[in-house]
C-alpha positions as CSV (number, residue, x, y, z in Angstrom):
1,M,-8.5,44.2,55.5
2,F,-7.3,41.1,54.0
3,E,-10.5,39.3,55.4
4,I,-12.7,42.2,54.1
5,K,-11.3,41.6,50.7
6,L,-11.7,37.9,50.7
7,K,-15.4,38.1,51.8
8,I,-16.0,40.7,49.1
9,Q,-14.7,38.6,46.6
10,K,-16.6,35.3,47.7
11,K,-19.9,37.5,47.8
12,W,-19.2,38.5,43.9
13,L,-18.4,34.8,42.9
14,D,-21.6,33.5,44.8
15,I,-23.8,36.3,42.8
16,K,-22.1,35.0,39.4
17,L,-22.8,31.5,40.2
18,R,-26.3,32.2,41.0
19,K,-26.7,34.1,37.7
20,N,-25.4,31.1,35.9
21,K,-27.4,28.7,37.7
22,E,-30.5,30.6,36.8
23,Y,-29.6,31.2,33.3
24,T,-28.9,27.7,32.5
25,A,-32.0,26.7,34.3
26,K,-34.2,29.0,32.2
27,Q,-32.6,27.8,29.0
28,V,-33.6,24.3,30.5
29,R,-37.2,25.2,30.8
30,D,-37.5,27.2,27.8
31,T,-36.6,24.1,25.8
32,S,-39.8,22.3,25.2
33,L,-40.0,19.2,23.1
34,F,-42.4,20.9,20.6
35,A,-39.3,23.3,20.2
36,L,-37.0,20.7,19.7
37,L,-39.2,19.2,17.0
38,I,-39.6,22.3,15.2
39,S,-35.9,23.1,15.1
40,S,-35.2,19.1,13.8
41,F,-37.7,19.6,11.3
42,L,-36.4,22.7,10.1
43,K,-32.4,21.3,10.0
44,L,-33.7,18.4,8.3
45,T,-35.6,20.5,5.4
46,A,-33.0,22.6,4.6
47,L,-30.7,19.6,4.5
48,V,-33.0,17.6,1.9
49,F,-33.5,20.8,-0.2
50,F,-29.5,21.6,-0.4
51,G,-29.1,17.9,-1.0
52,L,-31.7,17.9,-3.7
53,I,-30.2,21.0,-5.6
54,I,-26.9,19.0,-5.6
55,I,-28.0,15.7,-6.4
56,F,-30.5,16.5,-9.2
57,P,-28.2,17.6,-11.6
58,F,-26.2,14.5,-11.6
59,A,-29.2,12.5,-11.2
60,F,-31.0,13.8,-14.7
61,M,-27.7,13.7,-16.5
62,L,-28.0,9.8,-15.5
63,S,-31.3,9.7,-16.7
64,I,-30.9,11.4,-19.9
65,S,-27.8,9.2,-20.7
66,L,-30.4,6.2,-20.3
67,M,-33.0,7.4,-22.5
68,P,-33.3,6.7,-26.4
69,V,-31.6,8.9,-28.6
70,D,-35.1,10.5,-29.9
71,Q,-36.5,11.1,-26.4
72,A,-33.7,13.0,-25.2
73,D,-33.2,15.1,-28.4
74,N,-37.1,15.9,-27.8
75,L,-36.9,16.9,-24.2
76,K,-37.3,20.6,-25.3
77,N,-40.9,20.0,-26.7
78,N,-41.8,16.8,-24.1
79,F,-39.8,17.0,-21.1
80,T,-39.9,14.2,-18.9
81,F,-37.4,12.7,-15.8
82,W,-37.9,8.9,-16.4
83,P,-36.6,7.3,-19.7
84,E,-39.0,5.5,-21.6
85,S,-36.6,2.2,-21.6
86,L,-33.2,1.9,-20.5
87,E,-30.7,2.3,-23.5
88,W,-27.2,0.8,-22.1
89,S,-26.1,1.0,-25.6
90,N,-25.7,4.6,-25.1
91,F,-22.4,4.0,-22.8
92,S,-21.0,1.5,-25.5
93,A,-21.5,4.0,-28.1
94,A,-20.1,7.0,-25.9
95,A,-17.0,4.7,-25.2
96,S,-16.1,4.3,-29.1
97,E,-14.6,6.6,-31.4
98,T,-15.6,9.8,-31.4
99,A,-15.4,12.5,-33.8
100,T,-12.1,12.9,-33.4
101,G,-11.3,9.2,-33.9
102,K,-10.2,8.7,-30.1
103,S,-11.9,6.1,-28.1
104,Y,-12.5,6.4,-24.5
105,W,-10.1,4.1,-23.1
106,F,-7.2,5.6,-24.9
107,S,-8.4,9.2,-23.5
108,F,-8.8,7.4,-20.0
109,G,-5.0,5.8,-20.3
110,L,-3.4,9.2,-21.2
111,T,-5.2,11.1,-18.6
112,F,-4.7,8.2,-15.8
113,T,-1.0,8.7,-16.9
114,N,-1.1,12.3,-17.1
115,V,-2.6,12.3,-13.1
116,L,0.1,10.2,-12.0
117,F,3.0,12.2,-13.6
118,S,1.8,15.1,-12.4
119,I,1.3,14.1,-8.7
120,V,5.0,12.4,-8.6
121,T,6.6,15.7,-10.2
122,K,4.7,18.2,-8.1
123,L,5.4,16.3,-4.9
124,F,8.8,16.2,-5.9
125,V,9.4,19.8,-6.6
126,T,6.8,21.5,-4.2
127,M,8.0,19.3,-1.3
128,L,11.8,20.3,-1.6
129,C,10.8,24.0,-2.4
130,G,8.8,23.9,0.5
131,Y,11.5,22.3,2.8
132,A,14.3,24.6,1.6
133,F,12.0,27.5,2.5
134,S,11.4,26.1,6.1
135,L,15.2,25.7,7.1
136,K,16.9,28.6,9.1
137,Q,18.0,32.1,7.4
138,W,19.8,31.9,4.3
139,K,21.0,34.9,2.0
140,G,18.1,35.8,0.1
141,K,15.4,33.7,1.5
142,N,12.8,36.3,2.3
143,I,13.3,38.3,-1.1
144,V,12.5,35.1,-3.1
145,W,9.7,33.9,-0.7
146,T,8.1,37.6,-1.3
147,I,8.5,37.0,-5.0
148,F,7.2,33.6,-5.1
149,I,4.0,34.7,-2.8
150,A,3.2,37.8,-5.0
151,L,2.9,35.5,-8.1
152,L,0.2,33.8,-6.1
153,V,-2.3,37.1,-7.1
154,L,-1.8,36.1,-11.0
155,P,-4.6,33.8,-12.1
156,E,-3.9,30.7,-13.8
157,V,-4.8,31.8,-17.3
158,A,-2.3,35.0,-17.1
159,L,0.5,32.3,-17.4
160,L,-0.8,30.4,-20.2
161,N,0.5,32.8,-22.7
162,G,4.2,32.3,-21.6
163,Q,3.8,28.6,-20.9
164,Y,2.8,27.9,-24.1
165,Y,5.4,30.2,-25.8
166,V,7.9,28.0,-24.1
167,V,6.7,24.7,-24.9
168,T,6.3,25.5,-28.4
169,K,10.0,26.9,-28.5
170,I,11.2,23.4,-27.2
171,D,8.9,21.5,-29.5
172,N,10.7,23.3,-32.3
173,S,13.8,22.0,-31.0
174,I,13.4,18.7,-30.2
175,G,10.0,17.7,-30.8
176,W,8.1,17.0,-27.8
177,K,4.8,16.1,-29.0
178,K,6.2,13.2,-31.7
179,D,5.8,10.5,-28.5
180,F,3.4,9.7,-25.6
181,M,5.7,10.8,-22.9
182,G,6.5,14.2,-24.5
183,I,2.6,14.9,-24.8
184,I,2.3,13.8,-21.0
185,T,5.4,16.2,-19.9
186,I,3.5,19.0,-22.1
187,I,0.3,18.4,-20.2
188,A,1.6,18.1,-16.8
189,I,3.6,21.7,-16.9
190,P,1.1,23.4,-15.1
191,F,0.7,21.0,-12.7
192,I,4.4,20.5,-11.8
193,A,4.9,23.6,-9.7
194,S,2.7,25.3,-7.5
195,I,3.3,28.0,-5.1
196,F,0.3,27.5,-3.2
197,T,1.9,23.7,-2.6
198,A,5.0,24.9,-1.8
199,L,3.4,27.2,1.0
200,M,1.6,24.0,2.5
201,F,4.8,22.1,2.6
202,R,6.8,25.2,4.0
203,N,3.9,25.4,6.7
204,A,4.0,21.7,7.8
205,F,7.9,21.7,7.8
206,E,8.0,24.5,10.4
207,A,5.7,22.6,12.5
208,I,7.8,19.8,13.0
209,P,8.7,20.4,16.8
210,K,12.4,21.7,17.2
211,R,12.9,18.8,19.6
212,M,12.3,16.3,16.9
213,K,15.2,18.1,15.1
214,E,17.7,17.9,17.9
215,V,17.1,14.2,18.9
216,A,17.7,13.8,14.8
217,M,21.1,15.3,14.9
218,V,22.0,13.3,18.0
219,D,21.3,10.2,15.9
220,R,23.5,11.8,13.1
221,A,20.0,11.9,10.9
222,V,21.3,15.1,8.7
223,G,20.7,16.4,5.6
224,M,18.9,13.9,3.2
225,K,18.5,11.4,6.0
226,Y,16.5,13.8,8.1
227,F,14.4,14.6,5.2
228,F,13.5,11.5,4.0
229,K,13.3,9.2,7.1
230,I,11.9,12.0,9.6
231,A,10.6,15.1,8.0
232,V,8.5,13.4,5.3
233,P,6.8,11.0,7.2
234,M,6.0,13.5,9.4
235,V,3.9,15.4,6.8
236,T,2.1,12.6,5.4
237,P,-1.5,14.3,5.7
238,T,-0.2,17.5,3.7
239,T,1.3,15.0,1.2
240,L,-2.2,13.0,1.2
241,T,-3.9,16.5,0.6
242,V,-1.9,17.5,-2.4
243,V,-2.2,14.3,-3.9
244,I,-6.0,14.8,-3.6
245,L,-6.1,18.3,-4.8
246,T,-3.6,17.6,-7.9
247,T,-5.6,14.4,-8.6
248,I,-9.0,16.8,-8.8
249,A,-7.2,19.9,-10.7
250,S,-5.3,17.2,-13.3
251,W,-8.1,15.5,-14.2
252,N,-10.6,18.0,-14.9
253,S,-8.2,20.3,-16.6
254,Y,-9.4,21.6,-20.1
255,L,-8.1,24.5,-21.1
256,W,-4.4,23.7,-21.5
257,P,-4.8,20.3,-22.9
258,A,-6.8,21.3,-25.6
259,L,-4.5,24.0,-26.4
260,V,-1.3,21.9,-26.4
261,A,-2.2,18.5,-27.3
262,G,-4.3,18.8,-30.1
263,T,-6.8,16.2,-31.8
264,D,-4.2,13.1,-31.7
265,Y,-3.8,13.3,-27.8
266,Q,-6.9,14.0,-25.7
267,I,-7.3,13.9,-22.1
268,M,-10.6,13.1,-20.7
269,S,-12.3,16.5,-20.8
270,V,-11.4,17.2,-24.3
271,W,-12.5,14.0,-25.1
272,L,-16.0,14.7,-24.1
273,F,-16.2,17.6,-26.4
274,G,-16.4,15.4,-29.3
275,V,-18.7,12.8,-27.8
276,G,-22.3,12.6,-29.5
277,R,-21.5,14.9,-32.4
278,I,-22.6,13.7,-35.8
279,E,-23.1,15.3,-39.2
280,I,-26.5,14.8,-40.6
281,G,-26.8,16.8,-44.3
282,G,-23.9,18.9,-43.6
283,E,-25.0,20.3,-40.5
284,E,-23.7,19.2,-37.2
285,K,-25.9,17.7,-34.4
286,I,-25.2,16.7,-30.9
287,L,-27.0,13.7,-29.9
288,Q,-27.9,14.4,-26.3
289,S,-28.1,11.0,-24.6
290,I,-24.7,9.6,-26.1
291,K,-23.3,13.1,-24.6
292,M,-24.6,12.5,-21.1
293,A,-23.4,9.0,-21.1
294,G,-20.0,10.2,-22.1
295,A,-20.2,12.7,-19.3
296,I,-21.3,9.8,-16.5
297,L,-17.9,7.7,-18.2
298,V,-15.6,10.7,-17.4
299,V,-16.9,11.4,-13.9
300,A,-17.2,7.7,-12.6
301,P,-13.7,7.2,-12.4
302,M,-13.7,9.7,-9.9
303,F,-16.5,8.5,-8.1
304,I,-15.2,5.4,-7.4
305,F,-11.9,6.4,-6.4
306,Y,-13.5,8.6,-3.7
307,F,-16.0,6.0,-2.4
308,L,-13.0,3.4,-2.2
309,F,-10.5,5.9,-0.2
310,R,-13.4,8.4,1.3
311,K,-12.3,7.0,4.8
312,R,-8.5,8.1,4.0
313,I,-9.4,11.1,2.1
314,M,-11.5,12.6,5.1
315,R,-8.7,11.5,7.6
316,S,-5.9,13.1,5.3
317,I,-8.1,16.6,5.3
318,S,-8.8,16.4,9.0
319,R,-5.5,16.0,10.2
320,Q,-4.3,18.8,7.8
321,G,-2.2,20.9,10.1
322,S,-2.4,19.1,13.2
323,A,-0.9,15.5,12.9
324,I,2.7,17.0,13.4
325,K,1.9,19.0,16.5
326,G,3.3,17.8,19.9
């Protein structure tokens, strides 16, 4: 009986192997050179098409920034992609003082300081928060975490009213807006605490193997020593991802800085709003070539940052969630 069963199983396996072999051979026969060329052509066409859709707005913006003022203002009547002459002076004009009286370099320094302050404070707050929730069960942990996760459904705009009320009350008491660091603190408030970032760190800390924790306890690396010397280095991919996301969000923020900082302290996105605005005969006019030159100056630092650190950025994103397994 046992031999009959083995023969049936062997016969069934032979049939399956024969079918798989025939299917594979059929695929090889059907894949001709013409089909490969057509497939490659269609893929290349799709990539070029979508690439042009992405690149064209930036290329056109760069072209307008190099146009003479008259040509850029007359694009509605006489559309052209190429500038009649390269006006590099548009960039120096955009970098000078705008209608609000603030230069490009002042706004750049303010934005750069805000980005650094936002990164440092967010890492400090959210890393400690994520580590606390990755520890073993403590009283009220699930309730507090459920409340935090529930807050993720609220859009950022819904929190602005409460944040603005708190900032206004504190400013009336201690005068936050009177000095540079006070303004930096106010602008960075929405980026200091992030439930989503805390969730990322919580998952990263929980992914650290228990074996590593046990070895650390044997070596008396507990508490803050374990946190700074073992846990934090092991979540480096997550940390780099948070740094990248915070940099982009802080650099591109507009609504909150425009609401709280006023006209004396303008980060790049708010500064750009006043670039190229002039008054002629009591009417406001926007010089499009100067405006586009200002836009190039705003996005240029982020492009430079990406091209300098693109390998590390891609490596950190690709290793996210997998660097501490094992």
